C-alpha positions as CSV (number, residue, x, y, z in Angstrom):
1,X,-6.5,-9.8,-23.8
2,X,-4.3,-11.4,-21.1
3,X,-0.7,-10.7,-20.3
4,X,1.4,-12.6,-17.8
5,X,4.8,-12.0,-16.3
6,X,7.8,-14.4,-16.4
7,X,9.5,-13.2,-13.2
8,X,13.1,-14.2,-13.8
9,X,15.5,-16.6,-15.5
10,X,13.6,-19.6,-14.0
11,X,11.1,-19.1,-16.9
12,X,8.1,-19.2,-14.6
13,X,5.4,-16.8,-13.5
14,X,5.0,-15.8,-9.8
15,X,2.5,-18.7,-9.4
16,X,5.2,-21.1,-10.8
17,X,3.8,-21.7,-14.2
18,X,5.9,-22.1,-17.3
19,X,4.8,-20.1,-20.4
20,X,3.1,-23.2,-21.8
21,X,1.3,-23.8,-18.4
22,X,0.2,-20.2,-18.4
23,X,-1.3,-20.7,-21.8
24,X,-3.0,-24.0,-20.9
25,X,-4.5,-22.5,-17.7
26,X,-6.3,-19.9,-19.8
27,X,-7.4,-22.1,-22.7
28,X,-11.0,-22.2,-21.4
29,X,-11.3,-18.4,-21.8
30,X,-12.3,-16.9,-25.2
31,X,-9.3,-14.5,-25.6
32,X,-8.3,-12.1,-28.4
33,X,-4.7,-12.3,-27.4
34,X,-2.3,-13.8,-24.9
35,X,1.1,-12.4,-24.1
36,X,3.9,-11.5,-21.7
37,X,5.0,-8.3,-20.1
38,X,7.4,-6.8,-17.6
39,X,10.3,-8.2,-15.5
40,X,12.5,-9.1,-18.5
41,X,13.9,-7.2,-21.4
42,X,13.2,-8.1,-25.0
43,X,16.2,-10.4,-25.3
44,X,15.4,-12.4,-22.1
45,X,11.6,-12.5,-22.9
46,X,12.0,-13.9,-26.5
47,X,12.1,-17.6,-25.7
48,X,8.9,-17.4,-23.7
49,X,7.1,-15.4,-26.4
50,X,8.3,-18.1,-28.9
51,X,6.6,-20.7,-26.8
52,X,3.3,-18.9,-26.9
53,X,3.6,-18.4,-30.7
54,X,4.4,-22.1,-31.2
55,X,1.6,-23.4,-28.9
56,X,-1.3,-20.9,-29.5
57,X,-3.5,-19.8,-32.4
58,X,-4.3,-16.6,-30.5
59,X,-2.8,-13.2,-31.3
60,X,0.4,-12.9,-29.3
61,X,1.5,-9.8,-27.5
62,X,4.8,-8.7,-25.8
63,X,5.6,-5.7,-23.7
64,X,9.2,-6.1,-22.6
65,X,11.1,-3.8,-20.3
66,X,13.9,-1.6,-21.6
67,X,16.4,-4.2,-20.6
68,X,17.0,-5.2,-17.0
69,X,17.3,-2.7,-14.2
70,X,20.8,-1.6,-13.1
71,X,22.0,-1.4,-9.5
72,X,20.0,1.8,-9.0
73,X,16.8,0.3,-10.4
74,X,17.0,2.3,-13.6
75,X,16.8,1.0,-17.1
76,X,19.8,1.8,-19.4
77,X,18.5,0.3,-22.7
78,X,17.9,3.1,-25.1
79,X,15.2,3.1,-27.9
80,X,17.7,2.0,-30.6
81,X,18.9,-1.0,-28.7
82,X,15.4,-2.0,-27.7
83,X,14.0,-1.7,-31.2
84,X,16.9,-3.7,-32.6
85,X,15.8,-6.6,-30.3
86,X,12.1,-6.1,-31.1
87,X,12.9,-6.2,-34.8
88,X,13.9,-9.8,-34.4
89,X,10.4,-10.5,-32.9
90,X,8.8,-9.0,-36.0
91,X,11.2,-10.7,-38.4
92,X,10.4,-14.1,-36.8
93,X,6.6,-13.4,-36.8
94,X,6.4,-13.8,-33.1
95,X,4.0,-11.1,-32.2
96,X,0.9,-9.3,-33.4
97,X,0.9,-6.7,-30.6
98,X,4.1,-5.1,-29.4
99,X,4.9,-2.4,-26.8
100,X,7.0,-1.7,-23.8
101,X,6.9,-1.9,-20.0
102,X,9.3,-0.7,-17.3
103,X,11.9,1.7,-18.4
104,X,10.3,2.5,-21.7
105,X,9.8,6.2,-22.5
106,X,7.8,8.0,-25.2
107,X,11.0,7.9,-27.3
108,X,11.0,4.1,-27.0
109,X,7.4,3.8,-28.0
110,X,7.9,6.2,-31.0
111,X,10.9,4.1,-32.2
112,X,8.8,0.9,-31.8
113,X,5.9,2.4,-33.7
114,X,8.3,3.6,-36.5
115,X,9.7,0.1,-36.7
116,X,6.3,-1.5,-37.0
117,X,5.2,1.0,-39.6
118,X,8.3,0.1,-41.7
């Protein structure tokens, strides 16, 4: 399992790769899954997860932040808002593995797990 990070609105990793380049650079490795985590909330991460889904036959994972940090470095997106965004991932069949990264709490993870169970 490998997960990378799209660092900002440029759509690139810290090494400068696009989501597709990230996928290609790991194509020689026998992976169970490839995915993205951190730096972006579910809404901002979606297009890059879509690229992985479109370009890969691997299982796809996503672990978005609970939104973007505010001026104090805190995450304001609650479990309900985050799961509403993640529901779109599930409805579109974008991911096989879903979770959360920065700003997620046990309540976020419980809400995500409940959504997946439904």
